[in-house]
C-alpha positions as CSV (number, residue, x, y, z in Angstrom):
1,X,-27.9,-11.0,57.3
2,X,-25.5,-13.9,56.7
3,X,-23.4,-13.0,53.7
4,X,-21.7,-16.4,53.5
5,X,-25.0,-18.3,53.5
6,X,-27.7,-16.1,51.9
7,X,-31.3,-16.8,52.9
8,X,-33.7,-18.5,50.4
9,X,-35.8,-15.4,50.0
10,X,-35.0,-12.1,48.4
11,X,-32.7,-10.2,50.8
12,X,-31.8,-6.6,50.3
13,X,-28.0,-6.3,49.9
14,X,-27.7,-10.1,49.7
15,X,-24.5,-11.6,48.4
16,X,-26.6,-13.6,46.0
17,X,-25.8,-11.5,42.9
18,X,-29.3,-11.6,41.4
19,X,-30.7,-10.1,44.7
20,X,-28.1,-7.5,45.3
21,X,-29.8,-4.2,46.1
22,X,-27.3,-1.3,46.6
23,X,-30.1,0.9,47.9
24,X,-31.2,-1.4,50.7
25,X,-30.8,0.2,54.2
26,X,-29.7,-3.3,55.4
27,X,-26.6,-3.1,53.2
28,X,-24.8,-0.4,55.3
29,X,-24.3,-2.7,58.2
30,X,-22.7,-5.5,56.1
31,X,-21.3,-3.5,53.2
32,X,-17.7,-4.7,53.3
33,X,-18.4,-8.4,54.0
34,X,-20.9,-8.5,51.2
35,X,-18.6,-6.8,48.7
36,X,-15.8,-9.2,49.7
37,X,-18.0,-12.2,49.2
38,X,-19.1,-11.0,45.8
39,X,-15.5,-10.1,44.8
40,X,-14.3,-13.6,45.7
41,X,-17.2,-15.5,44.1
42,X,-18.4,-13.4,41.2
43,X,-16.5,-10.2,40.7
44,X,-18.6,-9.2,37.7
45,X,-22.1,-10.1,38.7
46,X,-25.6,-9.4,37.4
47,X,-28.4,-8.1,39.7
48,X,-32.1,-8.2,38.7
49,X,-33.0,-5.3,41.0
50,X,-34.0,-1.9,39.8
51,X,-34.4,-3.1,36.2
52,X,-31.1,-5.0,36.1
53,X,-27.5,-3.9,36.3
54,X,-24.0,-5.3,36.6
55,X,-21.9,-5.0,39.8
56,X,-18.1,-4.9,39.4
57,X,-16.0,-5.5,42.6
58,X,-12.5,-6.5,41.7
59,X,-9.7,-3.9,41.3
60,X,-8.6,-4.8,37.7
61,X,-12.1,-4.6,36.2
62,X,-13.2,-1.6,38.2
63,X,-10.1,0.3,36.9
64,X,-10.8,-1.0,33.4
65,X,-14.3,0.4,33.4
66,X,-13.3,3.7,34.9
67,X,-10.6,4.3,32.3
68,X,-12.5,3.1,29.2
69,X,-15.0,5.9,28.9
70,X,-15.6,5.0,25.2
71,X,-17.1,1.7,26.2
72,X,-18.5,2.6,29.6
73,X,-20.0,6.1,29.3
74,X,-20.8,8.6,32.1
75,X,-23.0,10.7,29.9
76,X,-26.2,8.6,30.6
77,X,-26.3,9.1,34.3
78,X,-24.2,7.8,37.3
79,X,-26.9,6.1,39.4
80,X,-29.2,3.2,39.2
81,X,-32.1,4.0,39.0
82,X,-31.4,7.5,37.5
83,X,-31.3,10.3,40.0
84,X,-33.9,13.0,39.7
85,X,-31.3,15.6,38.7
86,X,-32.6,19.1,37.6
87,X,-29.3,19.9,35.9
88,X,-26.6,17.3,34.9
89,X,-23.3,17.4,36.9
90,X,-20.5,18.7,34.7
91,X,-17.9,17.4,33.9
92,X,-18.5,14.1,35.6
93,X,-21.6,13.3,33.4
94,X,-19.8,14.3,30.2
95,X,-17.4,12.1,28.2
96,X,-14.2,13.1,26.4
97,X,-13.4,15.0,24.3
98,X,-16.1,17.4,25.5
99,X,-15.2,16.5,29.1
100,X,-11.6,17.9,28.7
101,X,-12.8,21.4,27.9
102,X,-14.8,21.6,31.1
103,X,-12.2,19.9,33.3
104,X,-9.5,22.4,32.2
105,X,-11.8,25.2,33.4
106,X,-11.5,24.1,37.0
107,X,-8.3,22.1,37.4
108,X,-6.0,25.1,37.9
109,X,-8.0,26.4,40.8
110,X,-7.4,23.2,42.8
111,X,-3.7,22.5,42.3
112,X,-1.6,21.7,45.4
113,X,-0.2,25.2,45.3
114,X,-3.6,26.9,45.1
115,X,-5.0,24.8,47.9
116,X,-1.9,25.5,50.1
117,X,-2.9,29.1,50.3
118,X,-6.1,28.1,52.1
119,X,-4.4,26.0,54.8
120,X,-3.9,28.7,57.5
121,X,-7.5,29.8,57.2
122,X,-8.7,26.2,57.3
123,X,-6.7,25.5,60.5
124,X,-8.2,28.6,62.2
125,X,-11.7,27.4,61.3
126,X,-10.9,23.9,62.7
127,X,-9.8,25.5,66.0
128,X,-13.1,27.4,66.2
129,X,-15.2,24.4,65.5
130,X,-13.4,22.2,68.1
131,X,-13.6,25.1,70.6
132,X,-17.4,25.0,70.2
133,X,-17.7,21.5,71.7
134,X,-14.5,20.6,73.5
135,X,-15.6,21.8,76.9
136,X,-18.7,19.6,76.8
137,X,-16.9,16.3,76.6
138,X,-19.2,15.0,73.9
139,X,-20.5,16.0,70.4
140,X,-22.4,14.7,67.4
141,X,-19.4,14.9,65.1
142,X,-21.1,15.1,61.7
143,X,-23.2,18.2,62.7
144,X,-20.6,19.8,64.9
145,X,-17.5,19.4,62.7
146,X,-17.5,17.1,59.6
147,X,-20.2,18.9,57.6
148,X,-19.4,22.5,58.7
149,X,-15.7,22.3,57.9
150,X,-15.7,21.5,54.2
151,X,-18.8,23.6,53.6
152,X,-17.4,26.8,55.3
153,X,-13.9,26.5,53.7
154,X,-15.3,25.8,50.3
155,X,-17.7,28.7,50.4
156,X,-15.1,31.1,51.7
157,X,-12.0,30.1,49.7
158,X,-13.3,28.5,46.5
159,X,-16.7,29.9,45.7
160,X,-16.8,33.2,47.5
161,X,-20.4,32.5,48.4
162,X,-22.3,33.9,51.4
163,X,-21.5,32.1,54.7
164,X,-25.2,32.6,55.7
165,X,-26.2,30.1,53.0
166,X,-23.8,27.3,54.1
167,X,-26.2,25.3,56.2
168,X,-28.9,25.4,53.6
169,X,-26.7,24.4,50.8
170,X,-25.0,21.6,52.8
171,X,-28.4,20.2,53.6
172,X,-29.4,20.3,49.9
173,X,-26.2,18.7,48.9
174,X,-26.5,15.9,51.4
175,X,-30.0,15.0,50.5
176,X,-29.4,15.3,46.7
177,X,-26.6,12.8,46.8
178,X,-28.8,10.1,48.4
179,X,-30.9,8.7,45.5
180,X,-33.4,6.8,47.8
181,X,-34.0,9.8,50.1
182,X,-37.7,11.0,49.7
183,X,-36.4,14.6,49.6
184,X,-33.8,14.0,46.9
185,X,-35.8,15.3,43.9
186,X,-36.9,18.5,45.8
187,X,-33.3,19.0,47.0
188,X,-31.9,18.7,43.5
189,X,-34.3,21.3,42.4
190,X,-33.5,23.5,45.4
191,X,-29.8,23.2,44.8
192,X,-30.1,24.2,41.2
193,X,-32.2,27.2,42.1
194,X,-29.7,28.3,44.7
195,X,-26.8,28.1,42.2
196,X,-28.8,30.0,39.7
197,X,-29.4,32.9,42.1
198,X,-25.8,32.8,43.2
199,X,-24.5,33.0,39.6
200,X,-26.9,35.8,38.8
201,X,-25.5,37.7,41.7
202,X,-21.9,37.1,40.6
203,X,-22.6,38.2,37.1
204,X,-23.9,41.5,38.5
205,X,-21.3,42.1,41.2
206,X,-18.2,40.1,40.2
207,X,-15.4,39.1,42.5
208,X,-12.3,38.6,40.5
209,X,-10.1,35.7,39.6
210,X,-11.7,32.7,41.1
211,X,-13.2,29.5,39.7
212,X,-16.7,30.9,39.5
213,X,-15.5,33.8,37.4
214,X,-13.7,31.3,35.1
215,X,-16.8,29.3,34.6
216,X,-19.0,32.4,33.9
217,X,-16.4,33.7,31.4
218,X,-15.8,30.4,29.7
219,X,-16.2,29.7,26.0
220,X,-17.0,26.2,24.9
221,X,-15.8,25.4,21.4
222,X,-15.8,29.1,20.6
223,X,-19.3,29.9,22.0
224,X,-20.2,31.4,25.4
225,X,-21.0,28.8,28.1
226,X,-24.7,28.2,28.6
227,X,-26.5,28.9,31.9
228,X,-27.2,25.1,32.4
229,X,-23.6,24.3,31.8
230,X,-22.4,26.9,34.4
231,X,-25.0,25.6,36.9
232,X,-23.9,22.0,36.3
233,X,-20.2,22.8,36.9
234,X,-20.8,24.7,40.2
235,X,-23.3,22.0,41.3
236,X,-20.6,19.3,40.9
237,X,-18.1,21.5,42.7
238,X,-20.5,21.8,45.7
239,X,-21.3,18.1,45.8
240,X,-17.7,17.1,45.7
241,X,-16.4,19.8,48.0
242,X,-19.0,19.3,50.7
243,X,-20.5,15.9,51.1
244,X,-17.6,13.6,50.2
245,X,-15.1,15.3,52.5
246,X,-17.7,15.3,55.3
247,X,-18.2,11.6,54.8
248,X,-14.5,10.9,54.8
249,X,-14.1,12.8,58.0
250,X,-16.9,10.9,59.6
251,X,-15.6,7.5,58.7
252,X,-12.1,8.4,59.7
253,X,-13.3,9.4,63.1
254,X,-15.3,6.2,63.5
255,X,-12.2,4.2,62.8
256,X,-9.9,6.3,65.1
257,X,-12.5,6.0,67.9
258,X,-12.8,2.3,67.6
259,X,-9.2,1.4,66.9
260,X,-7.0,2.9,69.7
261,X,-3.8,1.4,68.2
262,X,-4.4,3.2,64.9
263,X,-5.2,6.4,66.8
264,X,-2.1,6.2,68.9
265,X,0.0,5.5,65.9
266,X,-1.1,8.7,64.2
267,X,-1.2,10.8,67.3
268,X,2.5,10.2,67.8
269,X,3.4,12.6,65.0
270,X,3.3,16.4,65.0
271,X,1.4,16.3,61.7
272,X,-0.6,13.4,60.3
273,X,1.4,12.1,57.3
274,X,0.0,12.1,53.8
275,X,0.6,8.4,53.6
276,X,-1.7,7.9,56.6
277,X,-4.4,10.0,54.9
278,X,-4.2,7.9,51.8
279,X,-4.5,4.6,53.7
280,X,-7.5,5.9,55.6
281,X,-9.1,6.9,52.3
282,X,-8.4,3.5,50.9
283,X,-10.0,1.7,53.8
284,X,-13.0,3.9,54.0
285,X,-13.8,5.5,50.7
286,X,-16.6,8.1,51.2
287,X,-17.9,7.7,47.6
288,X,-18.1,4.0,47.4
289,X,-19.5,3.4,43.9
290,X,-20.5,5.0,40.6
291,X,-22.6,4.0,37.6
292,X,-21.7,3.7,33.9
293,X,-23.6,2.7,30.8
294,X,-22.2,0.3,28.2
295,X,-22.2,1.9,24.8
296,X,-21.9,-1.4,22.9
297,X,-21.7,-5.1,23.4
298,X,-18.5,-6.0,25.3
299,X,-16.9,-8.5,27.7
300,X,-15.8,-7.9,31.2
301,X,-14.4,-10.5,33.6
302,X,-15.6,-13.2,31.3
303,X,-19.2,-11.9,31.2
304,X,-21.0,-10.7,28.2
305,X,-22.4,-7.1,28.7
306,X,-24.9,-5.8,26.2
307,X,-24.9,-2.2,24.9
308,X,-27.2,-0.1,27.0
309,X,-26.6,-2.2,30.2
310,X,-26.0,-0.3,33.4
311,X,-22.8,-1.1,35.3
312,X,-22.0,-0.1,38.9
313,X,-18.3,-0.1,39.8
314,X,-17.5,-0.3,43.5
315,X,-14.5,1.8,44.5
316,X,-14.9,0.5,48.0
317,X,-14.6,-3.1,46.9
318,X,-11.6,-2.5,44.6
319,X,-9.8,-0.7,47.4
320,X,-9.8,-3.9,49.5
321,X,-8.9,-6.4,46.7
322,X,-6.1,-8.5,48.1
323,X,-4.5,-8.9,44.6
324,X,-3.7,-5.2,44.7
325,X,-3.5,-4.5,48.4
326,X,-2.0,-7.4,50.6
327,X,-3.7,-7.6,54.0
328,X,-6.3,-5.2,52.5
329,X,-8.4,-4.8,55.6
330,X,-5.4,-3.7,57.7
331,X,-4.4,-0.1,58.3
332,X,-0.8,0.1,56.9
333,X,0.4,3.6,56.0
334,X,3.8,2.2,55.0
335,X,2.5,0.3,52.0
336,X,4.9,0.2,49.1
337,X,2.1,0.9,46.7
338,X,-1.3,2.5,47.4
339,X,-3.1,3.1,44.1
340,X,-6.5,3.4,45.8
341,X,-9.5,4.5,43.8
342,X,-11.3,6.7,46.4
343,X,-11.0,9.7,44.1
344,X,-12.0,7.7,41.1
345,X,-9.8,6.9,38.1
346,X,-9.5,7.8,34.4
347,X,-10.6,11.1,32.9
348,X,-13.4,11.6,35.5
349,X,-11.0,11.4,38.5
350,X,-12.0,14.0,41.2
351,X,-10.7,17.5,40.5
352,X,-10.9,18.5,44.1
353,X,-8.7,15.7,45.6
354,X,-6.0,18.2,46.6
355,X,-8.4,20.3,48.6
356,X,-9.9,17.2,50.2
357,X,-6.5,15.9,51.2
358,X,-5.5,19.2,52.8
359,X,-8.8,19.4,54.8
360,X,-8.4,15.9,56.0
361,X,-4.8,16.2,57.0
362,X,-5.2,19.4,58.9
363,X,-8.4,18.3,60.5
364,X,-7.1,15.0,61.7
365,X,-3.9,16.5,63.1
366,X,-5.9,19.0,65.2
367,X,-8.6,16.5,66.3
368,X,-6.0,13.9,67.4
369,X,-4.0,16.6,69.3
370,X,-7.0,18.0,71.2
371,X,-9.2,14.8,71.6
372,X,-6.5,12.2,72.4
373,X,-9.0,9.8,74.2
374,X,-11.9,10.1,71.8
375,X,-14.4,7.2,71.6
376,X,-17.8,6.5,70.2
377,X,-20.6,7.4,72.6
378,X,-22.2,3.9,72.9
379,X,-25.5,5.4,74.1
380,X,-26.2,6.3,70.4
381,X,-25.7,4.4,67.2
382,X,-23.6,5.4,64.2
383,X,-25.9,5.6,61.2
384,X,-24.8,5.5,57.5
385,X,-26.2,6.6,54.2
386,X,-26.8,3.6,51.9
387,X,-26.4,4.3,48.3
388,X,-23.4,5.5,46.3
389,X,-21.9,7.4,49.3
390,X,-20.8,6.0,52.7
391,X,-21.2,9.2,54.7
392,X,-22.3,8.6,58.3
393,X,-25.5,10.4,59.2
394,X,-24.4,10.6,62.8
395,X,-21.2,10.0,64.7
396,X,-21.7,10.5,68.5
397,X,-18.4,11.0,70.3
398,X,-17.3,11.2,73.9
399,X,-14.0,12.5,75.2
400,X,-12.4,14.2,78.2
401,X,-13.4,17.8,78.3
402,X,-10.7,20.2,77.1
403,X,-10.0,23.9,76.9
404,X,-10.7,26.4,74.2
405,X,-7.7,27.6,72.3
406,X,-9.1,30.3,70.0
407,X,-10.3,33.8,70.9
408,X,-13.5,34.0,73.0
């Protein structure tokens, strides 16, 4: 698809705003050129697809929408068309002031200090995962590393959930977060049912002092938390803790496998610097967009938006806006300012960002050390999800076989 000269017919993912379809499989291959074209020609555009919605692609207006929850609400769903969610995700689908009550329940369990206690265990798991494939000289990275890592660490350290359920829940989370997947509705239902059973078991057995106990014991405006509220909070923790971190790892490995200069720059340090992680997150946001609903008539970027209109804000487009990030398509960990939006902005900013950063930093440090010559295996294609996430489905890698470092 030529994003500079759109065809005359309706083209999924076209840069002609009226034809822009964020669910089109074709969009994944031309995502960033398409968003760049829209940002430069019509940063607040109207699409007629899926009943009609607005697409916001410049940094200033994306940030404005994210911060103005009173005008652009999260409480009416985050996707276009609406996802077949069995239980709403809390607190991301709740607006202030109610939102603040839920957010306070979970924030203290994901502070930098809390997450630091999990680093040694995370590094040990990373060693085991790499050991499982390093002698082969190749792997499918998403299945062998990117998805197991955040799922296993989150289940062990944050949720205290059975490791035997990791694979099942990771599958449900991945399918649920892809609105155009034919299994999405069934997987939303399955995820809700798994969480219900898990919470019932925790009520009966207890564990002591973790975020799940805090949720179950919570009082909301003086009343006990409801079952649906508890399920919604844990559901969001799982979605944020598993799929987005897996997507970030996958995209980072694609970049490091195709840009030897970037890989060599990072591999020269004993530990990947936090600034490098932030720059990689800016360039390749795993959660590329989110929806809002206008609560009243308003104006944005010179366009009149009516109350009730759906608005999609593109974090991925804002992160490459030259007005905020000079040479925006270039990897530059020494940027004087890097206010990227990959974890969102405003009151709904990701509560698990500290955990994600720790996972990414430790994982990339070990991967670069042990796979110094990694490259994409060009016998197989890299495939991406196409919706509100950018997680690769598959990342086939090839490298010189290495040696195991953990216990046999």
